[in-house]
C-alpha positions as CSV (number, residue, x, y, z in Angstrom):
1,X,-25.3,5.0,-7.3
2,X,-25.6,1.7,-9.1
3,X,-26.8,-1.5,-7.4
4,X,-24.3,-3.9,-8.8
5,X,-26.9,-6.5,-8.9
6,X,-28.8,-4.6,-11.5
7,X,-25.9,-3.5,-13.7
8,X,-26.0,-6.6,-16.0
9,X,-30.3,-6.5,-16.1
10,X,-29.9,-2.9,-17.6
11,X,-27.3,-3.8,-20.2
12,X,-29.2,-6.9,-20.9
13,X,-32.5,-5.0,-21.7
14,X,-30.8,-2.3,-23.8
15,X,-28.8,-5.3,-25.7
16,X,-32.3,-7.1,-26.4
17,X,-33.9,-4.0,-27.4
18,X,-31.3,-2.7,-30.0
19,X,-28.5,-5.2,-30.6
20,X,-29.4,-8.6,-30.1
21,X,-30.8,-9.2,-33.8
22,X,-27.6,-8.0,-35.2
23,X,-25.4,-10.1,-33.0
24,X,-27.4,-13.1,-33.9
25,X,-27.0,-12.5,-37.3
26,X,-23.2,-12.4,-37.0
27,X,-23.5,-15.7,-35.0
28,X,-25.5,-17.1,-37.7
29,X,-22.7,-16.4,-40.3
30,X,-20.5,-18.5,-37.8
31,X,-22.8,-21.6,-37.3
32,X,-20.3,-24.0,-35.4
33,X,-18.4,-21.1,-33.6
34,X,-17.8,-21.5,-29.6
35,X,-14.3,-20.3,-29.2
36,X,-13.5,-16.9,-29.2
37,X,-10.6,-14.0,-28.5
38,X,-11.7,-10.9,-26.8
39,X,-9.5,-7.8,-27.2
40,X,-10.3,-4.7,-25.1
41,X,-9.0,-1.0,-25.4
42,X,-9.9,2.2,-23.5
43,X,-9.9,5.7,-23.6
44,X,-10.1,6.4,-19.9
45,X,-9.4,9.7,-18.2
46,X,-7.7,11.2,-21.0
47,X,-7.3,15.1,-21.2
48,X,-9.4,16.9,-23.8
49,X,-11.9,14.3,-24.3
50,X,-15.6,14.6,-23.1
51,X,-16.1,11.1,-22.5
52,X,-14.6,8.0,-21.5
53,X,-14.8,4.7,-23.5
54,X,-14.4,1.2,-23.1
55,X,-14.2,-1.2,-26.1
56,X,-14.1,-4.9,-26.6
57,X,-13.8,-6.6,-29.9
58,X,-14.8,-10.3,-30.2
59,X,-13.1,-12.3,-32.7
60,X,-14.0,-16.2,-33.6
61,X,-10.7,-18.5,-33.2
62,X,-9.9,-22.0,-33.8
63,X,-10.6,-24.1,-31.0
64,X,-7.4,-25.7,-31.3
65,X,-5.5,-22.3,-30.4
66,X,-5.3,-21.5,-26.7
67,X,-3.5,-19.0,-24.6
68,X,-0.4,-17.0,-26.2
69,X,-0.9,-19.2,-29.2
70,X,-4.4,-17.8,-29.6
71,X,-3.3,-14.2,-29.1
72,X,-0.3,-14.7,-31.6
73,X,-2.6,-16.2,-34.2
74,X,-5.2,-13.0,-34.0
75,X,-2.1,-10.8,-34.1
76,X,-0.7,-12.3,-37.3
77,X,-3.9,-11.9,-39.1
78,X,-4.8,-8.2,-38.1
79,X,-1.0,-7.3,-38.3
80,X,-1.6,-7.5,-42.2
81,X,-4.7,-5.0,-41.8
82,X,-4.0,-2.6,-39.0
83,X,-0.2,-1.7,-39.5
84,X,-0.2,0.8,-36.7
85,X,-2.6,2.0,-34.0
86,X,-5.1,5.0,-34.8
87,X,-2.6,7.5,-33.3
88,X,0.2,6.6,-35.6
89,X,-2.1,6.0,-38.5
90,X,-2.4,9.1,-40.9
91,X,-5.5,8.2,-43.0
92,X,-7.9,4.8,-42.7
93,X,-7.2,2.7,-45.4
94,X,-9.9,1.0,-47.4
95,X,-8.5,-2.2,-46.2
96,X,-9.3,-1.1,-42.6
97,X,-12.7,0.2,-43.0
98,X,-13.5,-2.9,-45.1
99,X,-12.3,-5.3,-42.0
100,X,-14.7,-3.8,-39.8
101,X,-17.7,-4.2,-42.1
102,X,-16.6,-7.7,-43.0
103,X,-19.8,-9.9,-41.9
104,X,-17.9,-12.5,-39.9
105,X,-14.5,-10.7,-38.7
106,X,-15.6,-9.4,-35.4
107,X,-18.3,-8.0,-33.2
108,X,-17.7,-4.9,-31.3
109,X,-19.1,-4.0,-27.7
110,X,-18.7,-0.1,-27.0
111,X,-19.3,1.5,-23.8
112,X,-19.4,5.3,-23.7
113,X,-19.1,6.8,-20.2
114,X,-19.5,10.2,-18.6
115,X,-16.2,11.9,-17.8
116,X,-15.2,11.0,-14.2
117,X,-18.2,8.9,-13.8
118,X,-18.2,6.4,-10.9
119,X,-20.8,3.6,-9.8
120,X,-20.4,5.1,-6.3
121,X,-20.1,8.8,-6.6
122,X,-23.5,9.6,-4.9
123,X,-24.5,13.4,-4.1
124,X,-24.4,13.9,-0.4
125,X,-23.0,10.5,0.5
126,X,-19.5,9.3,1.6
127,X,-18.3,7.2,-1.5
128,X,-15.4,5.9,0.7
129,X,-17.9,4.3,3.2
130,X,-20.3,3.1,0.2
131,X,-17.0,1.4,-1.2
132,X,-16.2,-0.1,2.0
133,X,-19.6,-1.6,2.5
134,X,-19.5,-3.2,-1.0
135,X,-16.2,-4.8,-0.2
136,X,-17.5,-6.0,3.1
137,X,-20.6,-7.4,1.5
138,X,-18.4,-9.2,-1.2
139,X,-16.0,-10.6,1.5
140,X,-19.1,-11.8,3.8
141,X,-20.5,-13.6,0.4
142,X,-17.1,-15.6,0.0
143,X,-16.9,-16.2,3.6
144,X,-20.1,-18.4,3.5
145,X,-19.0,-20.2,0.5
146,X,-17.6,-23.7,0.5
147,X,-14.1,-24.2,-1.2
148,X,-13.6,-20.4,-1.9
149,X,-10.3,-20.4,0.4
150,X,-8.2,-19.4,-2.8
151,X,-9.6,-16.1,-2.7
152,X,-8.7,-15.4,1.0
153,X,-5.5,-13.7,0.5
154,X,-7.1,-11.3,-2.2
155,X,-10.1,-10.3,0.1
156,X,-7.8,-9.7,3.0
157,X,-5.7,-7.2,0.8
158,X,-8.7,-5.1,-0.6
159,X,-10.2,-4.9,2.8
160,X,-7.2,-3.7,4.4
161,X,-6.5,-1.3,1.4
162,X,-10.0,0.1,1.9
163,X,-9.1,1.2,5.5
164,X,-6.9,4.0,3.9
165,X,-8.7,7.4,3.7
166,X,-6.5,7.4,0.4
167,X,-8.1,4.7,-0.9
168,X,-8.8,5.1,-4.5
169,X,-12.6,4.7,-4.8
170,X,-12.8,5.8,-8.4
171,X,-10.3,3.1,-9.7
172,X,-12.1,0.6,-7.5
173,X,-15.3,1.8,-9.3
174,X,-13.9,1.6,-13.0
175,X,-12.4,-1.9,-12.1
176,X,-15.9,-3.3,-10.8
177,X,-17.5,-1.7,-13.7
178,X,-15.1,-3.2,-16.4
179,X,-15.9,-6.9,-14.6
180,X,-19.3,-6.2,-14.9
181,X,-18.8,-5.2,-18.8
182,X,-16.6,-8.4,-19.4
183,X,-19.0,-10.7,-17.6
184,X,-21.8,-9.3,-19.7
185,X,-20.4,-10.3,-23.0
186,X,-19.7,-13.9,-21.5
187,X,-23.2,-14.2,-20.4
188,X,-24.4,-13.0,-23.8
189,X,-22.4,-15.9,-25.4
190,X,-23.5,-18.3,-22.8
191,X,-27.2,-17.6,-23.1
192,X,-26.9,-18.0,-27.1
193,X,-25.3,-21.6,-26.4
194,X,-21.9,-20.3,-28.2
195,X,-19.6,-20.4,-25.5
196,X,-16.9,-23.0,-25.1
197,X,-13.9,-20.9,-24.5
198,X,-13.5,-17.2,-24.3
199,X,-9.9,-15.8,-24.2
200,X,-9.5,-12.1,-23.0
201,X,-6.5,-9.8,-23.4
202,X,-6.5,-6.0,-22.6
203,X,-4.4,-3.2,-23.5
204,X,-2.1,-1.8,-20.8
205,X,-3.9,0.2,-18.2
206,X,-3.9,1.6,-14.8
207,X,-6.2,-1.1,-13.5
208,X,-4.1,-3.7,-14.5
209,X,-1.3,-2.4,-12.4
210,X,-3.3,-2.0,-9.4
211,X,-3.1,-4.0,-6.3
212,X,0.3,-5.4,-7.1
213,X,-1.2,-6.4,-10.8
214,X,-3.0,-9.4,-9.6
215,X,-5.9,-8.5,-12.0
216,X,-6.3,-12.0,-13.1
217,X,-7.2,-13.3,-9.4
218,X,-9.4,-10.1,-8.8
219,X,-11.6,-10.7,-11.9
220,X,-11.6,-14.4,-11.2
221,X,-13.1,-13.9,-7.8
222,X,-15.6,-11.1,-8.8
223,X,-16.3,-13.3,-11.9
224,X,-17.2,-16.3,-9.7
225,X,-19.6,-14.3,-7.6
226,X,-21.5,-12.9,-10.6
227,X,-21.7,-16.5,-12.2
228,X,-23.3,-17.9,-8.9
229,X,-25.9,-15.0,-8.8
230,X,-27.1,-15.9,-12.3
231,X,-26.6,-19.4,-12.1
232,X,-24.1,-19.5,-14.7
233,X,-22.0,-22.9,-15.2
234,X,-18.8,-22.2,-17.1
235,X,-15.4,-23.7,-16.1
236,X,-12.9,-21.1,-15.0
237,X,-10.0,-23.1,-17.1
238,X,-12.2,-21.8,-20.4
239,X,-12.2,-18.2,-19.8
240,X,-8.2,-17.4,-19.3
241,X,-7.2,-13.9,-19.0
242,X,-3.8,-12.5,-20.1
243,X,-2.0,-9.4,-19.1
244,X,0.2,-7.5,-21.8
245,X,3.6,-8.2,-20.1
246,X,3.1,-12.0,-20.7
247,X,2.6,-11.6,-24.5
248,X,4.4,-10.7,-27.5
249,X,4.2,-7.2,-28.0
250,X,4.6,-7.6,-31.8
251,X,1.6,-9.5,-32.0
252,X,-0.6,-8.2,-29.3
253,X,-0.4,-4.8,-30.6
254,X,-2.2,-5.6,-33.8
255,X,-4.6,-7.8,-31.8
256,X,-5.9,-4.7,-29.7
257,X,-6.1,-2.3,-32.6
258,X,-9.5,-2.6,-33.9
259,X,-10.9,-1.5,-30.4
260,X,-8.1,1.3,-30.3
261,X,-9.5,2.6,-33.7
262,X,-13.1,2.9,-32.1
263,X,-12.3,4.2,-28.6
264,X,-11.0,7.6,-29.5
265,X,-13.6,8.6,-32.0
266,X,-16.2,7.7,-29.6
267,X,-14.5,9.3,-26.6
268,X,-14.0,12.4,-28.7
269,X,-18.0,12.8,-29.4
270,X,-19.4,15.9,-27.3
271,X,-22.9,14.3,-26.8
272,X,-24.3,17.5,-25.2
273,X,-23.5,19.4,-28.6
274,X,-24.0,16.5,-30.8
275,X,-20.7,17.3,-32.3
276,X,-17.0,16.1,-32.3
277,X,-14.9,17.9,-29.3
278,X,-11.9,18.1,-31.4
279,X,-11.4,18.4,-34.9
280,X,-10.0,15.2,-36.5
281,X,-10.2,13.8,-39.9
282,X,-9.2,10.5,-38.6
283,X,-11.7,10.4,-36.0
284,X,-14.6,11.8,-38.5
285,X,-13.6,9.0,-41.0
286,X,-14.0,6.4,-38.2
287,X,-17.5,7.9,-37.5
288,X,-18.6,8.3,-40.8
289,X,-17.3,4.9,-42.6
290,X,-16.6,2.5,-39.7
291,X,-19.1,3.2,-36.9
292,X,-22.2,4.8,-38.8
293,X,-24.8,2.1,-39.4
294,X,-22.4,-0.6,-38.8
295,X,-24.2,-4.1,-37.8
296,X,-21.3,-5.3,-36.4
297,X,-21.0,-2.5,-33.7
298,X,-23.1,-2.0,-30.7
299,X,-22.9,1.1,-28.7
300,X,-23.8,1.8,-24.9
301,X,-24.2,5.1,-23.3
302,X,-23.7,5.2,-19.5
303,X,-24.8,8.2,-17.9
304,X,-23.8,8.3,-14.1
305,X,-23.9,12.0,-13.3
306,X,-27.2,11.6,-11.6
307,X,-27.8,9.7,-8.5
308,X,-30.0,6.9,-10.3
309,X,-28.1,6.9,-13.4
310,X,-29.2,5.8,-17.2
311,X,-28.2,3.3,-19.6
312,X,-29.0,3.6,-23.1
313,X,-28.0,2.9,-26.6
314,X,-26.1,5.2,-29.2
315,X,-26.3,5.3,-32.7
316,X,-24.9,7.8,-35.4
317,X,-27.2,8.9,-38.3
318,X,-25.6,11.1,-40.9
319,X,-22.9,12.2,-38.7
320,X,-25.3,12.9,-35.7
321,X,-26.1,10.9,-32.6
322,X,-29.1,9.4,-31.7
323,X,-29.5,8.3,-28.3
324,X,-32.2,5.8,-26.9
325,X,-33.0,4.3,-23.2
């Protein structure tokens, strides 16, 4: 079991050790940039893949674009390069490969997880009781806060749902992890003094349909708690989140294709054997010609099979995986 308070510090240590110099070089090429668009896609709980993968792609945007206008702008630009998602792409074009290597196009945060891992699946302990305790601690935190009444309905709902013996602990764990990974990126930008606004849009996933689909309210609540713990001061209106149903699908799809191109190949890599699980020319092409030695891509490995768990970095060297803690 991970202590939630330590998750960001774990990631921060790995990021500082292996990836911060490359990220700072990326920022240096965009000297005045403080407005960003964040797209995310996943390979989660997919049959036949040895890992789960969560991918965030960070794009610079013009500060005058906000809301759906920003998504449409990103989508229009990427539609010229990413005609289809990876599944419908027969071969990876040089244009796509070149985009991933372009010095100021985007920076990608990739998280590779053990299959069916969970923050609360601890051997010998009741994960449901652990989750209920976490929810209780979170509710007590907000009850003690002033002017947090707008979270009351959300807190009551999740506390009530957690009383059921059928409460989905795995989904709750995935949800909490996803929020922490998102906040991790927010904090990195804030610490570099490079954050005026960050607009996040995710591909459709089970998490975004959970609890009547109120993902934005959920993220807002937990994000507020983490920011308070870290003394981060960012106006909530500068961190909007958009669900796919409210976006133009023709323009949203191209905006989330870059993380889609990275998710499958990373989820397909069998870390124990240090080989791809399934033979795929497309996946091999992505590993060899997009991910390998690319300074715009950082990869975190999360191993949560053991009770203590480990977080480390991943890199590919001559089509072989290198792991470091």
